N, C-alpha and C positions, 0 to 999 in steps of 0.2 A: 970703827966709825960709830960706836956707841949705839947701835941699833937704828941709826938714822938711815933713811932711804934717800938717796940723791938721784934726781932725774934732771934731764936738761929741759930748761924752760924755753918755749917757743918765743922767738924774738918778734917784736912788733915793728921794729925799725932801728936805725942807728947802729947797725953792725954788731948787735949783741947776739946774733945767732950762735947757738952752740955754747953759750956761756953757762958754766955750771951754776945751778941754783944754790944759794946759801942754805945749808941746813941749820936750823936753830932749835933750841929747846931740846927736850928729851928725845923725841922721835919725829922730827919734822920732815916733810916731803912736799915737793911741789909737783903737781900733776897738771899738764896742760889739758884743757877741755876743748870745747868747740872753737873753731877759728873760721871766720867767714870774711873773705876779702872780696869786695865787689870786683868783677872782671874789668880788666883794663886799667886798674888803678895801681899806682906805685905805693909801697908802704909809706905811711905818714911819717913826717919828721918829728912831730910832737906826740907826746904820750900822756894820756890821762888815766889814772888808776881809780877805780871805784870799788868799795867794799859792799858786799851783799850778804844778807843772812836770812832772806825770806820775809822779813818784817815789812810793814807798810813804809816805815822810815827808810829802809834800804831801797825799796822800789822807787820812792820819790828821789833819792840820791842817784839811783841808776838813770832815771829819766832826765834829771838835771844834767848829769855827766854826759849823756848821749847828746843832748841839745848843745852843750858846750863843745863837745868834740866836733859836731857839725859846724858850729860857728868858727872854731879855730882850725879846722882841717886836721884834727888830731886823731890818732888811733886810740881806742878805748880798751883797757884791760879790766876785766871783771874778776875780782878776787873774792873767794870765800874761804873760811877756815873752820875746822871742826876738831873736836877732841877725839879721844881713842874709842868712843862708844860708851856703852853703859849697861845697866841691868836689862833694859828692854831692847837694846839694839846691839848687834855685833859690830866690830870695827868695819867689816866689809859692807854691812848694811848702811852704816853711817856714811861711809865714803861714797857709796852709790847714790844715796839721797842727796849729798852735797854736790856731786857731779851733775846730777839731774837739775838741781837748783841753779847752778852756774850755767848749764846749757840753756835752760829756760830763760835765764837773764840775758844771755847773748841773743837768743831768738827775740826777746822783747826789745832789745836795742835795735834790731833790724826792722822791727815793726814801727818803732817811733822815729828812727833815724836811719833810713835805708842805705844811705851813702857812707856810713861810718864803718871803718875797719874795726872789728871787735874780736877779742880772744878771751876765753875764760880760763881761769887758773884756780885749782883747789889746793889748799894747804892743810896738812895735818899738824895741828899745834895751835898756838895762841893767835887769835885774830889781830891783836895789837902788833905782835912781832911780824906777822905776815905782811900787814899793810905798811908798816914802817920800812921793812926791807924792800917791798915793792915800790915804795915812793922814791927810792934811790934812782936818780936819773930821770924821774918823771917831771912833767911840767906842772902837774896838779894832782892832788889826792882828794877824792870826794867821799864823804861818809854821811850817813844819817845821824841825827842827833840822839836817837834812841833806837835800839834794836831789840833783840830777844833776851836781853839781860834781865836779871831778877829784880832790879829796883826801878820799876817803871815810873816812880814819882820823881826821879832825878831829872833835872832840866837838861843836863848834858850827860850822855852815857859815858861809861868808863872807857870804851874803845875810842869814841870820838875825842874825848878829852886827852887821852894818851897820844893819839895821832896828832892832835893839834900842837902838843908840846914837843914831840920827838920826830916828826916826819922830816924828810930831807928835801921837801918842796912845800910850796904853799898848800894850805888845806882849806877846803870849803866844807862846812857842816850844814847840811840841808835840814831845816827844821820841819816839823809836821805842819799840815795845812792850818790847823787851829792856832798856831802861835806866830 
């Protein structure tokens, strides 16, 4: 299996429970994080995917996606992706940090949109690949226009640009407040 870790992704609705997650790239894995479903609510029929990386742009995208999920009666999947670590952080530390980020993002959804069913998912590997794969079967993919990438002067980040071109569903790119 080429060193890839495969785990089962928690389904948000539509009979996808137990479906194996697609492993992509060199060492991809999908790890479900926090899932909070309001009591007495059936799983939503519609699904919105949002990518987060801890940047201001991704927080704006998360809030926009939560409001849209409320309006549409959709479930919200909060996705983040990370590389294998680096000189200053071990892979385990990087994974814990990203799981914490996605858990905090799910908590934030419940603060701004208490009735929304939300689940967080972390991916090891490319954010572009993770979001494009997550967009399969989704009603909408939401991303910020700029995240934590290196070229902050670009009007449209490489992740949002690639998602806009390759996603399997409509894409909303949420721009910063000043634009």
